[in-house]
Structures are given as structure tokens and as C-alpha cells.
Biopython code that builds the backbone (N, CA, C, O; Angstrom):
import numpy as np
from Bio.PDB.StructureBuilder import StructureBuilder

atoms = [
    (1, "MET", "N", (113.494, 112.456, 118.511)),
    (1, "MET", "CA", (112.632, 113.201, 117.617)),
    (1, "MET", "C", (113.451, 114.048, 116.643)),
    (1, "MET", "O", (112.982, 114.394, 115.559)),
    (2, "ASN", "N", (114.667, 114.372, 117.039)),
    (2, "ASN", "CA", (115.522, 115.191, 116.197)),
    (2, "ASN", "C", (115.946, 114.451, 114.929)),
    (2, "ASN", "O", (116.209, 115.074, 113.901)),
    (3, "PHE", "N", (116.011, 113.118, 115.005)),
    (3, "PHE", "CA", (116.435, 112.343, 113.840)),
    (3, "PHE", "C", (115.425, 112.443, 112.697)),
    (3, "PHE", "O", (115.784, 112.230, 111.539)),
    (4, "ILE", "N", (114.183, 112.760, 113.004)),
    (4, "ILE", "CA", (113.176, 112.923, 111.945)),
    (4, "ILE", "C", (113.527, 114.129, 111.084)),
    (4, "ILE", "O", (113.438, 114.070, 109.857)),
    (5, "LEU", "N", (113.921, 115.209, 111.721)),
    (5, "LEU", "CA", (114.285, 116.411, 110.968)),
    (5, "LEU", "C", (115.575, 116.225, 110.186)),
    (5, "LEU", "O", (115.751, 116.825, 109.125)),
    (6, "GLU", "N", (116.471, 115.405, 110.697)),
    (6, "GLU", "CA", (117.728, 115.153, 110.000)),
    (6, "GLU", "C", (117.552, 114.227, 108.811)),
    (6, "GLU", "O", (118.311, 114.304, 107.844)),
    (7, "ALA", "N", (116.573, 113.363, 108.873)),
    (7, "ALA", "CA", (116.452, 112.310, 107.871)),
    (7, "ALA", "C", (115.914, 112.807, 106.538)),
    (7, "ALA", "O", (116.485, 112.503, 105.490)),
    (8, "ALA", "N", (114.831, 113.564, 106.562)),
    (8, "ALA", "CA", (114.180, 113.897, 105.296)),
    (8, "ALA", "C", (113.483, 115.252, 105.354)),
    (8, "ALA", "O", (112.254, 115.307, 105.328)),
    (9, "PRO", "N", (114.239, 116.349, 105.431)),
    (9, "PRO", "CA", (113.575, 117.651, 105.535)),
    (9, "PRO", "C", (112.746, 118.007, 104.308)),
    (9, "PRO", "O", (111.677, 118.603, 104.443)),
    (10, "MET", "N", (113.210, 117.660, 103.129)),
    (10, "MET", "CA", (112.450, 117.990, 101.918)),
    (10, "MET", "C", (111.141, 117.209, 101.859)),
    (10, "MET", "O", (110.099, 117.746, 101.480)),
    (11, "TYR", "N", (111.209, 115.951, 102.235)),
    (11, "TYR", "CA", (109.995, 115.139, 102.220)),
    (11, "TYR", "C", (109.051, 115.536, 103.347)),
    (11, "TYR", "O", (107.835, 115.418, 103.197)),
    (12, "LEU", "N", (109.585, 116.005, 104.472)),
    (12, "LEU", "CA", (108.726, 116.465, 105.554)),
    (12, "LEU", "C", (107.917, 117.677, 105.127)),
    (12, "LEU", "O", (106.759, 117.820, 105.518)),
    (13, "ILE", "N", (108.516, 118.549, 104.330)),
    (13, "ILE", "CA", (107.776, 119.696, 103.806)),
    (13, "ILE", "C", (106.652, 119.220, 102.893)),
    (13, "ILE", "O", (105.527, 119.713, 102.974)),
    (14, "THR", "N", (106.957, 118.268, 102.033)),
    (14, "THR", "CA", (105.939, 117.716, 101.134)),
    (14, "THR", "C", (104.832, 117.034, 101.919)),
    (14, "THR", "O", (103.652, 117.231, 101.627)),
    (15, "PHE", "N", (105.200, 116.233, 102.913)),
    (15, "PHE", "CA", (104.192, 115.563, 103.733)),
    (15, "PHE", "C", (103.349, 116.573, 104.501)),
    (15, "PHE", "O", (102.142, 116.384, 104.654)),
    (16, "SER", "N", (103.974, 117.640, 104.985)),
    (16, "SER", "CA", (103.224, 118.670, 105.711)),
    (16, "SER", "C", (102.204, 119.343, 104.802)),
    (16, "SER", "O", (101.070, 119.590, 105.213)),
    (17, "ILE", "N", (102.601, 119.637, 103.579)),
    (17, "ILE", "CA", (101.673, 120.257, 102.625)),
    (17, "ILE", "C", (100.513, 119.316, 102.328)),
    (17, "ILE", "O", (99.359, 119.744, 102.290)),
    (18, "LEU", "N", (100.812, 118.043, 102.118)),
    (18, "LEU", "CA", (99.748, 117.069, 101.856)),
    (18, "LEU", "C", (98.804, 116.942, 103.049)),
    (18, "LEU", "O", (97.592, 116.838, 102.864)),
    (19, "LEU", "N", (99.340, 116.948, 104.263)),
    (19, "LEU", "CA", (98.496, 116.854, 105.447)),
    (19, "LEU", "C", (97.630, 118.096, 105.612)),
    (19, "LEU", "O", (96.466, 117.987, 105.998)),
    (20, "ILE", "N", (98.171, 119.263, 105.328)),
    (20, "ILE", "CA", (97.387, 120.496, 105.404)),
    (20, "ILE", "C", (96.251, 120.467, 104.392)),
    (20, "ILE", "O", (95.132, 120.874, 104.704)),
    (21, "ILE", "N", (96.527, 119.994, 103.190)),
    (21, "ILE", "CA", (95.479, 119.886, 102.169)),
    (21, "ILE", "C", (94.398, 118.912, 102.629)),
    (21, "ILE", "O", (93.210, 119.183, 102.460)),
    (22, "ILE", "N", (94.794, 117.796, 103.201)),
    (22, "ILE", "CA", (93.822, 116.805, 103.684)),
    (22, "ILE", "C", (92.963, 117.398, 104.796)),
    (22, "ILE", "O", (91.746, 117.217, 104.798)),
    (23, "ILE", "N", (93.576, 118.097, 105.731)),
    (23, "ILE", "CA", (92.808, 118.720, 106.817)),
    (23, "ILE", "C", (91.855, 119.772, 106.264)),
    (23, "ILE", "O", (90.708, 119.862, 106.701)),
    (24, "PHE", "N", (92.319, 120.563, 105.312)),
    (24, "PHE", "CA", (91.453, 121.564, 104.678)),
    (24, "PHE", "C", (90.258, 120.902, 103.999)),
    (24, "PHE", "O", (89.125, 121.361, 104.143)),
    (25, "LEU", "N", (90.508, 119.829, 103.263)),
    (25, "LEU", "CA", (89.416, 119.130, 102.584)),
    (25, "LEU", "C", (88.458, 118.483, 103.583)),
    (25, "LEU", "O", (87.255, 118.414, 103.330)),
    (26, "PHE", "N", (88.976, 118.011, 104.706)),
    (26, "PHE", "CA", (88.114, 117.436, 105.736)),
    (26, "PHE", "C", (87.196, 118.498, 106.335)),
    (26, "PHE", "O", (85.995, 118.277, 106.495)),
    (27, "ILE", "N", (87.773, 119.649, 106.662)),
    (27, "ILE", "CA", (86.953, 120.734, 107.228)),
    (27, "ILE", "C", (85.929, 121.199, 106.206)),
    (27, "ILE", "O", (84.773, 121.450, 106.548)),
    (28, "LYS", "N", (86.348, 121.313, 104.963)),
    (28, "LYS", "CA", (85.414, 121.678, 103.896)),
    (28, "LYS", "C", (84.330, 120.604, 103.748)),
    (28, "LYS", "O", (83.166, 120.917, 103.501)),
    (29, "GLY", "N", (84.725, 119.340, 103.901)),
    (29, "GLY", "CA", (83.772, 118.244, 103.799)),
    (29, "GLY", "C", (82.771, 118.225, 104.933)),
    (29, "GLY", "O", (81.640, 117.775, 104.750)),
    (30, "LEU", "N", (83.166, 118.706, 106.104)),
    (30, "LEU", "CA", (82.214, 118.779, 107.211)),
    (30, "LEU", "C", (81.104, 119.785, 106.923)),
    (30, "LEU", "O", (79.967, 119.607, 107.359)),
    (31, "LYS", "N", (81.443, 120.844, 106.184)),
    (31, "LYS", "CA", (80.450, 121.860, 105.831)),
    (31, "LYS", "C", (79.643, 121.445, 104.611)),
    (31, "LYS", "O", (78.417, 121.557, 104.597)),
    (32, "ASP", "N", (80.335, 120.969, 103.595)),
    (32, "ASP", "CA", (79.690, 120.585, 102.342)),
    (32, "ASP", "C", (80.183, 119.191, 101.961)),
    (32, "ASP", "O", (81.156, 119.043, 101.222)),
    (33, "ASN", "N", (79.504, 118.187, 102.473)),
    (33, "ASN", "CA", (79.957, 116.807, 102.321)),
    (33, "ASN", "C", (79.600, 116.286, 100.933)),
    (33, "ASN", "O", (78.469, 115.869, 100.683)),
    (34, "THR", "N", (80.584, 116.316, 100.036)),
    (34, "THR", "CA", (80.369, 115.808, 98.685)),
    (34, "THR", "C", (81.293, 114.620, 98.437)),
    (34, "THR", "O", (82.273, 114.411, 99.150)),
    (35, "GLU", "N", (80.962, 113.871, 97.434)),
    (35, "GLU", "CA", (81.777, 112.712, 97.050)),
    (35, "GLU", "C", (83.148, 113.161, 96.542)),
    (35, "GLU", "O", (84.133, 112.436, 96.677)),
    (36, "LYS", "N", (83.203, 114.359, 95.960)),
    (36, "LYS", "CA", (84.466, 114.887, 95.437)),
    (36, "LYS", "C", (85.485, 115.086, 96.560)),
    (36, "LYS", "O", (86.656, 114.746, 96.394)),
    (37, "ASN", "N", (85.054, 115.633, 97.707)),
    (37, "ASN", "CA", (85.965, 115.820, 98.842)),
    (37, "ASN", "C", (86.508, 114.496, 99.342)),
    (37, "ASN", "O", (87.702, 114.365, 99.610)),
    (38, "ILE", "N", (85.629, 113.517, 99.467)),
    (38, "ILE", "CA", (86.047, 112.202, 99.953)),
    (38, "ILE", "C", (87.051, 111.573, 98.992)),
    (38, "ILE", "O", (88.059, 111.007, 99.416)),
    (39, "LYS", "N", (86.771, 111.677, 97.710)),
    (39, "LYS", "CA", (87.672, 111.096, 96.712)),
    (39, "LYS", "C", (89.032, 111.801, 96.714)),
    (39, "LYS", "O", (90.069, 111.145, 96.610)),
    (40, "LEU", "N", (89.032, 113.127, 96.830)),
    (40, "LEU", "CA", (90.298, 113.866, 96.877)),
    (40, "LEU", "C", (91.121, 113.488, 98.104)),
    (40, "LEU", "O", (92.338, 113.328, 98.008)),
    (41, "ILE", "N", (90.471, 113.345, 99.248)),
    (41, "ILE", "CA", (91.187, 112.956, 100.457)),
    (41, "ILE", "C", (91.805, 111.570, 100.276)),
    (41, "ILE", "O", (92.949, 111.341, 100.670)),
    (42, "LYS", "N", (91.056, 110.656, 99.686)),
    (42, "LYS", "CA", (91.584, 109.306, 99.450)),
    (42, "LYS", "C", (92.786, 109.327, 98.514)),
    (42, "LYS", "O", (93.782, 108.647, 98.758)),
    (43, "GLU", "N", (92.688, 110.109, 97.446)),
    (43, "GLU", "CA", (93.786, 110.147, 96.470)),
    (43, "GLU", "C", (95.042, 110.804, 97.052)),
    (43, "GLU", "O", (96.155, 110.331, 96.819)),
    (44, "ILE", "N", (94.867, 111.876, 97.798)),
    (44, "ILE", "CA", (96.020, 112.561, 98.389)),
    (44, "ILE", "C", (96.665, 111.679, 99.452)),
    (44, "ILE", "O", (97.890, 111.645, 99.572)),
    (45, "SER", "N", (95.843, 110.962, 100.227)),
    (45, "SER", "CA", (96.412, 110.069, 101.236)),
    (45, "SER", "C", (97.195, 108.937, 100.586)),
    (45, "SER", "O", (98.240, 108.531, 101.095)),
    (46, "LEU", "N", (96.706, 108.434, 99.485)),
    (46, "LEU", "CA", (97.434, 107.390, 98.764)),
    (46, "LEU", "C", (98.755, 107.936, 98.210)),
    (46, "LEU", "O", (99.764, 107.232, 98.192)),
    (47, "LEU", "N", (98.739, 109.188, 97.761)),
    (47, "LEU", "CA", (99.964, 109.820, 97.293)),
    (47, "LEU", "C", (100.999, 109.900, 98.414)),
    (47, "LEU", "O", (102.175, 109.614, 98.191)),
    (48, "ALA", "N", (100.572, 110.287, 99.616)),
    (48, "ALA", "CA", (101.495, 110.362, 100.753)),
    (48, "ALA", "C", (102.048, 108.983, 101.095)),
    (48, "ALA", "O", (103.233, 108.839, 101.395)),
    (49, "PHE", "N", (101.192, 107.979, 101.050)),
    (49, "PHE", "CA", (101.598, 106.607, 101.351)),
    (49, "PHE", "C", (102.665, 106.124, 100.364)),
    (49, "PHE", "O", (103.704, 105.599, 100.763)),
    (50, "ILE", "N", (102.391, 106.311, 99.073)),
    (50, "ILE", "CA", (103.325, 105.858, 98.036)),
    (50, "ILE", "C", (104.605, 106.689, 98.050)),
    (50, "ILE", "O", (105.692, 106.150, 97.842)),
    (51, "LEU", "N", (104.490, 107.986, 98.293)),
    (51, "LEU", "CA", (105.667, 108.853, 98.343)),
    (51, "LEU", "C", (106.626, 108.417, 99.453)),
    (51, "LEU", "O", (107.844, 108.448, 99.275)),
    (52, "GLY", "N", (106.073, 108.011, 100.598)),
    (52, "GLY", "CA", (106.921, 107.530, 101.685)),
    (52, "GLY", "C", (107.713, 106.296, 101.301)),
    (52, "GLY", "O", (108.907, 106.204, 101.586)),
    (53, "PHE", "N", (107.052, 105.351, 100.656)),
    (53, "PHE", "CA", (107.758, 104.133, 100.245)),
    (53, "PHE", "C", (108.691, 104.378, 99.066)),
    (53, "PHE", "O", (109.732, 103.731, 98.950)),
    (54, "PHE", "N", (108.326, 105.300, 98.202)),
    (54, "PHE", "CA", (109.200, 105.644, 97.078)),
    (54, "PHE", "C", (110.516, 106.212, 97.591)),
    (54, "PHE", "O", (111.593, 105.819, 97.141)),
    (55, "ARG", "N", (110.418, 107.130, 98.527)),
    (55, "ARG", "CA", (111.625, 107.749, 99.075)),
    (55, "ARG", "C", (112.481, 106.723, 99.803)),
    (55, "ARG", "O", (113.705, 106.738, 99.675)),
    (56, "SER", "N", (111.852, 105.831, 100.567)),
    (56, "SER", "CA", (112.643, 104.840, 101.298)),
    (56, "SER", "C", (113.299, 103.837, 100.350)),
    (56, "SER", "O", (114.393, 103.348, 100.631)),
    (57, "THR", "N", (112.651, 103.531, 99.246)),
    (57, "THR", "CA", (113.247, 102.626, 98.265)),
    (57, "THR", "C", (114.481, 103.260, 97.637)),
    (57, "THR", "O", (115.506, 102.600, 97.465)),
    (58, "ILE", "N", (114.381, 104.531, 97.299)),
    (58, "ILE", "CA", (115.540, 105.243, 96.745)),
    (58, "ILE", "C", (116.686, 105.269, 97.756)),
    (58, "ILE", "O", (117.835, 105.004, 97.404)),
    (59, "GLU", "N", (116.373, 105.586, 98.999)),
    (59, "GLU", "CA", (117.407, 105.623, 100.036)),
    (59, "GLU", "C", (118.014, 104.244, 100.273)),
    (59, "GLU", "O", (119.213, 104.125, 100.528)),
    (60, "LEU", "N", (117.195, 103.211, 100.191)),
    (60, "LEU", "CA", (117.699, 101.859, 100.378)),
    (60, "LEU", "C", (118.682, 101.477, 99.272)),
    (60, "LEU", "O", (119.709, 100.855, 99.539)),
    (61, "VAL", "N", (118.370, 101.846, 98.042)),
    (61, "VAL", "CA", (119.278, 101.573, 96.923)),
    (61, "VAL", "C", (120.596, 102.313, 97.118)),
    (61, "VAL", "O", (121.664, 101.741, 96.899)),
    (62, "TRP", "N", (120.533, 103.590, 97.530)),
    (62, "TRP", "CA", (121.758, 104.348, 97.768)),
    (62, "TRP", "C", (122.568, 103.730, 98.906)),
    (62, "TRP", "O", (123.793, 103.643, 98.830)),
    (63, "THR", "N", (121.874, 103.306, 99.957)),
    (63, "THR", "CA", (122.573, 102.702, 101.088)),
    (63, "THR", "C", (123.242, 101.399, 100.690)),
    (63, "THR", "O", (124.383, 101.141, 101.074)),
    (64, "LEU", "N", (122.547, 100.584, 99.929)),
    (64, "LEU", "CA", (123.142, 99.316, 99.495)),
    (64, "LEU", "C", (124.310, 99.544, 98.542)),
    (64, "LEU", "O", (125.254, 98.754, 98.529)),
    (65, "ASP", "N", (124.263, 100.612, 97.743)),
    (65, "ASP", "CA", (125.427, 100.962, 96.923)),
    (65, "ASP", "C", (126.625, 101.296, 97.798)),
    (65, "ASP", "O", (127.742, 100.858, 97.525)),
    (66, "ASP", "N", (126.389, 102.075, 98.853)),
    (66, "ASP", "CA", (127.478, 102.432, 99.767)),
    (66, "ASP", "C", (128.015, 101.202, 100.494)),
    (66, "ASP", "O", (129.223, 101.076, 100.699)),
    (67, "VAL", "N", (127.125, 100.303, 100.881)),
    (67, "VAL", "CA", (127.551, 99.090, 101.584)),
    (67, "VAL", "C", (128.391, 98.209, 100.666)),
    (67, "VAL", "O", (129.364, 97.599, 101.111)),
    (68, "SER", "N", (128.025, 98.141, 99.401)),
    (68, "SER", "CA", (128.780, 97.290, 98.475)),
    (68, "SER", "C", (130.196, 97.808, 98.237)),
    (68, "SER", "O", (131.091, 97.024, 97.920)),
    (69, "VAL", "N", (130.410, 99.098, 98.384)),
    (69, "VAL", "CA", (131.733, 99.678, 98.178)),
    (69, "VAL", "C", (132.585, 99.589, 99.441)),
    (69, "VAL", "O", (133.804, 99.442, 99.354)),
    (70, "ALA", "N", (131.963, 99.677, 100.605)),
    (70, "ALA", "CA", (132.706, 99.710, 101.867)),
    (70, "ALA", "C", (133.315, 98.344, 102.190)),
    (70, "ALA", "O", (132.762, 97.295, 101.861)),
    (71, "LYS", "N", (134.449, 98.400, 102.832)),
    (71, "LYS", "CA", (135.119, 97.158, 103.230)),
    (71, "LYS", "C", (134.465, 96.563, 104.478)),
    (71, "LYS", "O", (134.073, 95.396, 104.484)),
    (72, "THR", "N", (134.351, 97.362, 105.522)),
    (72, "THR", "CA", (133.706, 96.904, 106.752)),
    (72, "THR", "C", (132.753, 97.984, 107.238)),
    (72, "THR", "O", (133.068, 99.174, 107.198)),
    (73, "ILE", "N", (131.588, 97.556, 107.696)),
    (73, "ILE", "CA", (130.598, 98.482, 108.246)),
    (73, "ILE", "C", (130.122, 97.912, 109.577)),
    (73, "ILE", "O", (129.653, 96.776, 109.640)),
    (74, "PRO", "N", (130.243, 98.701, 110.636)),
    (74, "PRO", "CA", (129.740, 98.225, 111.927)),
    (74, "PRO", "C", (128.208, 98.085, 111.878)),
    (74, "PRO", "O", (127.535, 98.884, 111.226)),
    (75, "PRO", "N", (127.670, 97.094, 112.552)),
    (75, "PRO", "CA", (126.217, 96.904, 112.541)),
    (75, "PRO", "C", (125.449, 98.104, 113.097)),
    (75, "PRO", "O", (124.313, 98.356, 112.693)),
    (76, "GLN", "N", (126.065, 98.843, 114.021)),
    (76, "GLN", "CA", (125.404, 100.014, 114.590)),
    (76, "GLN", "C", (125.170, 101.087, 113.528)),
    (76, "GLN", "O", (124.120, 101.730, 113.512)),
    (77, "VAL", "N", (126.135, 101.277, 112.656)),
    (77, "VAL", "CA", (126.008, 102.267, 111.587)),
    (77, "VAL", "C", (124.911, 101.848, 110.615)),
    (77, "VAL", "O", (124.120, 102.676, 110.162)),
    (78, "LEU", "N", (124.873, 100.580, 110.306)),
    (78, "LEU", "CA", (123.850, 100.059, 109.409)),
    (78, "LEU", "C", (122.456, 100.198, 110.023)),
    (78, "LEU", "O", (121.497, 100.531, 109.327)),
    (79, "ALA", "N", (122.352, 99.943, 111.323)),
    (79, "ALA", "CA", (121.062, 100.060, 112.005)),
    (79, "ALA", "C", (120.555, 101.495, 111.998)),
    (79, "ALA", "O", (119.365, 101.732, 111.791)),
    (80, "VAL", "N", (121.445, 102.450, 112.223)),
    (80, "VAL", "CA", (121.046, 103.862, 112.190)),
    (80, "VAL", "C", (120.595, 104.251, 110.789)),
    (80, "VAL", "O", (119.625, 104.992, 110.629)),
    (81, "GLY", "N", (121.293, 103.755, 109.776)),
    (81, "GLY", "CA", (120.895, 104.042, 108.401)),
    (81, "GLY", "C", (119.512, 103.507, 108.075)),
    (81, "GLY", "O", (118.712, 104.190, 107.434)),
    (82, "PHE", "N", (119.229, 102.290, 108.513)),
    (82, "PHE", "CA", (117.906, 101.726, 108.264)),
    (82, "PHE", "C", (116.827, 102.453, 109.061)),
    (82, "PHE", "O", (115.680, 102.541, 108.623)),
    (83, "LYS", "N", (117.195, 102.973, 110.229)),
    (83, "LYS", "CA", (116.235, 103.757, 111.011)),
    (83, "LYS", "C", (115.840, 105.011, 110.234)),
    (83, "LYS", "O", (114.663, 105.366, 110.179)),
    (84, "TYR", "N", (116.815, 105.675, 109.640)),
    (84, "TYR", "CA", (116.521, 106.861, 108.847)),
    (84, "TYR", "C", (115.710, 106.520, 107.595)),
    (84, "TYR", "O", (114.850, 107.293, 107.172)),
    (85, "ILE", "N", (115.990, 105.371, 107.017)),
    (85, "ILE", "CA", (115.258, 104.971, 105.821)),
    (85, "ILE", "C", (113.778, 104.748, 106.121)),
    (85, "ILE", "O", (112.926, 105.019, 105.275)),
    (86, "MET", "N", (113.470, 104.259, 107.313)),
    (86, "MET", "CA", (112.086, 103.909, 107.634)),
    (86, "MET", "C", (111.236, 105.088, 108.109)),
    (86, "MET", "O", (110.041, 104.917, 108.348)),
    (87, "ILE", "N", (111.817, 106.270, 108.251)),
    (87, "ILE", "CA", (111.054, 107.416, 108.745)),
    (87, "ILE", "C", (109.973, 107.845, 107.754)),
    (87, "ILE", "O", (108.824, 108.045, 108.150)),
    (88, "THR", "N", (110.316, 107.988, 106.487)),
    (88, "THR", "CA", (109.325, 108.484, 105.531)),
    (88, "THR", "C", (108.171, 107.518, 105.291)),
    (88, "THR", "O", (107.040, 107.983, 105.147)),
    (89, "PRO", "N", (108.382, 106.201, 105.238)),
    (89, "PRO", "CA", (107.194, 105.346, 105.127)),
    (89, "PRO", "C", (106.275, 105.442, 106.343)),
    (89, "PRO", "O", (105.053, 105.375, 106.210)),
    (90, "ILE", "N", (106.867, 105.599, 107.528)),
    (90, "ILE", "CA", (106.049, 105.722, 108.738)),
    (90, "ILE", "C", (105.218, 106.994, 108.682)),
    (90, "ILE", "O", (104.033, 106.973, 109.015)),
    (91, "ILE", "N", (105.821, 108.100, 108.265)),
    (91, "ILE", "CA", (105.079, 109.355, 108.161)),
    (91, "ILE", "C", (104.007, 109.247, 107.079)),
    (91, "ILE", "O", (102.884, 109.712, 107.271)),
    (92, "GLY", "N", (104.345, 108.638, 105.950)),
    (92, "GLY", "CA", (103.361, 108.447, 104.888)),
    (92, "GLY", "C", (102.189, 107.588, 105.342)),
    (92, "GLY", "O", (101.038, 107.886, 105.024)),
    (93, "MET", "N", (102.481, 106.514, 106.093)),
    (93, "MET", "CA", (101.408, 105.662, 106.606)),
    (93, "MET", "C", (100.557, 106.402, 107.636)),
    (93, "MET", "O", (99.341, 106.212, 107.687)),
    (94, "LEU", "N", (101.183, 107.237, 108.451)),
    (94, "LEU", "CA", (100.438, 108.004, 109.444)),
    (94, "LEU", "C", (99.468, 108.968, 108.767)),
    (94, "LEU", "O", (98.309, 109.075, 109.169)),
    (95, "ILE", "N", (99.942, 109.665, 107.745)),
    (95, "ILE", "CA", (99.064, 110.573, 107.000)),
    (95, "ILE", "C", (97.953, 109.779, 106.317)),
    (95, "ILE", "O", (96.804, 110.220, 106.286)),
    (96, "PHE", "N", (98.287, 108.617, 105.774)),
    (96, "PHE", "CA", (97.291, 107.761, 105.137)),
    (96, "PHE", "C", (96.212, 107.353, 106.143)),
    (96, "PHE", "O", (95.023, 107.403, 105.828)),
    (97, "LEU", "N", (96.617, 106.951, 107.345)),
    (97, "LEU", "CA", (95.650, 106.537, 108.355)),
    (97, "LEU", "C", (94.772, 107.697, 108.821)),
    (97, "LEU", "O", (93.568, 107.528, 109.014)),
    (98, "ILE", "N", (95.368, 108.865, 108.999)),
    (98, "ILE", "CA", (94.586, 110.041, 109.390)),
    (98, "ILE", "C", (93.558, 110.375, 108.317)),
    (98, "ILE", "O", (92.397, 110.648, 108.622)),
    (99, "ALA", "N", (93.987, 110.350, 107.071)),
    (99, "ALA", "CA", (93.077, 110.670, 105.972)),
    (99, "ALA", "C", (91.975, 109.632, 105.852)),
    (99, "ALA", "O", (90.825, 109.984, 105.589)),
    (100, "ARG", "N", (92.301, 108.370, 106.039)),
    (100, "ARG", "CA", (91.267, 107.335, 105.977)),
    (100, "ARG", "C", (90.266, 107.486, 107.113)),
    (100, "ARG", "O", (89.075, 107.238, 106.924)),
    (101, "LEU", "N", (90.731, 107.886, 108.285)),
    (101, "LEU", "CA", (89.816, 108.170, 109.388)),
    (101, "LEU", "C", (88.887, 109.330, 109.020)),
    (101, "LEU", "O", (87.691, 109.291, 109.305)),
    (102, "PHE", "N", (89.445, 110.355, 108.388)),
    (102, "PHE", "CA", (88.624, 111.479, 107.936)),
    (102, "PHE", "C", (87.577, 111.028, 106.913)),
    (102, "PHE", "O", (86.431, 111.472, 106.967)),
    (103, "THR", "N", (87.959, 110.159, 105.992)),
    (103, "THR", "CA", (86.987, 109.705, 104.988)),
    (103, "THR", "C", (85.899, 108.845, 105.625)),
    (103, "THR", "O", (84.746, 108.888, 105.196)),
    (104, "ILE", "N", (86.252, 108.072, 106.633)),
    (104, "ILE", "CA", (85.229, 107.294, 107.339)),
    (104, "ILE", "C", (84.239, 108.226, 108.029)),
    (104, "ILE", "O", (83.031, 107.996, 107.985)),
    (105, "ILE", "N", (84.747, 109.272, 108.664)),
    (105, "ILE", "CA", (83.877, 110.233, 109.339)),
    (105, "ILE", "C", (82.980, 110.939, 108.320)),
    (105, "ILE", "O", (81.779, 111.090, 108.542)),
    (106, "LEU", "N", (83.571, 111.367, 107.205)),
    (106, "LEU", "CA", (82.768, 112.056, 106.192)),
    (106, "LEU", "C", (81.731, 111.128, 105.564)),
    (106, "LEU", "O", (80.611, 111.556, 105.288)),
    (107, "THR", "N", (82.080, 109.888, 105.339)),
    (107, "THR", "CA", (81.125, 108.929, 104.771)),
    (107, "THR", "C", (80.005, 108.644, 105.747)),
    (107, "THR", "O", (78.847, 108.496, 105.357)),
    (108, "TRP", "N", (80.357, 108.567, 107.021)),
    (108, "TRP", "CA", (79.377, 108.278, 108.059)),
    (108, "TRP", "C", (78.393, 109.435, 108.241)),
    (108, "TRP", "O", (77.207, 109.213, 108.486)),
    (109, "THR", "N", (78.886, 110.664, 108.121)),
    (109, "THR", "CA", (78.018, 111.827, 108.308)),
    (109, "THR", "C", (77.350, 112.288, 107.033)),
    (109, "THR", "O", (76.616, 113.277, 107.038)),
    (110, "LYS", "N", (77.591, 111.594, 105.950)),
    (110, "LYS", "CA", (76.996, 111.985, 104.658)),
    (110, "LYS", "C", (75.488, 111.816, 104.704)),
    (110, "LYS", "O", (74.967, 110.836, 105.237)),
    (111, "LYS", "N", (74.805, 112.786, 104.139)),
    (111, "LYS", "CA", (73.337, 112.780, 104.148)),
    (111, "LYS", "C", (72.779, 111.958, 103.028)),
    (111, "LYS", "O", (71.561, 111.848, 102.891)),
]
sb = StructureBuilder()
sb.init_structure("model")
sb.init_model(0)
sb.init_chain("A")
sb.init_seg("    ")
for serial, (resi, resn, name, xyz) in enumerate(atoms, 1):
    if name == "N":
        sb.init_residue(resn, " ", resi, " ")
    sb.init_atom(name, np.array(xyz, "f"), 0.0, 1.0, " ", f" {name:<3s}", serial, name[0])
structure = sb.get_structure()
């Protein structure tokens, strides 16, 4: 679990803020279920999803640049690097799934 904090602290802060906003909008939607809340939750969740893949794409390009310069790289080092690269898409997808579950609940309880 410690590798998550080592991999992307700046993005974890961004993901945390997005998740807090989604939870706030969900709670607000439970009280006042409007189409605007549902749409905002969907858009913010999509932002988290895309942000995760954007960050991993950037990291992948940097990693491949480093690999192209290096003479020899042990497979273990490469595997750890790819593990770190995949953390942000997983977190982005998790936030996306949570938000989509919230939108399903809000749509289902809509009057």
C-alpha cells in the first residue's frame, strides 16, 4: 500500500479532491435530486478516469525514454516501473465506478 503514496502524491491529492466533490454532490443529490447533480457527478467522474490515463501515458513515455537510453535493464526494475505507472489509472477507474454507482442510485431514486 505504501507504493501508492510513492507513485503519485500530486495526483492522489487531485483524485481525493475529485472524490470529495463527487461525494458532496451525491449527498446533495439525495436531498435535492436534480439532473444537474447527476450530470456534474458524471462529468467529474469522467475527468478522474481520463486524468488517470493521461498521467500513466505521460509516465509511460518518460519510462520508455529512460529505457531507450539505458544499456541493460533488469526485468524486475521494469516490472516495478510498470506497476507504478498503472496506479493512477486504477484509482481513476475506481473513482469513475464509485461515481457511476452514485448516479445509478440518484437516477433510481429520482421522483
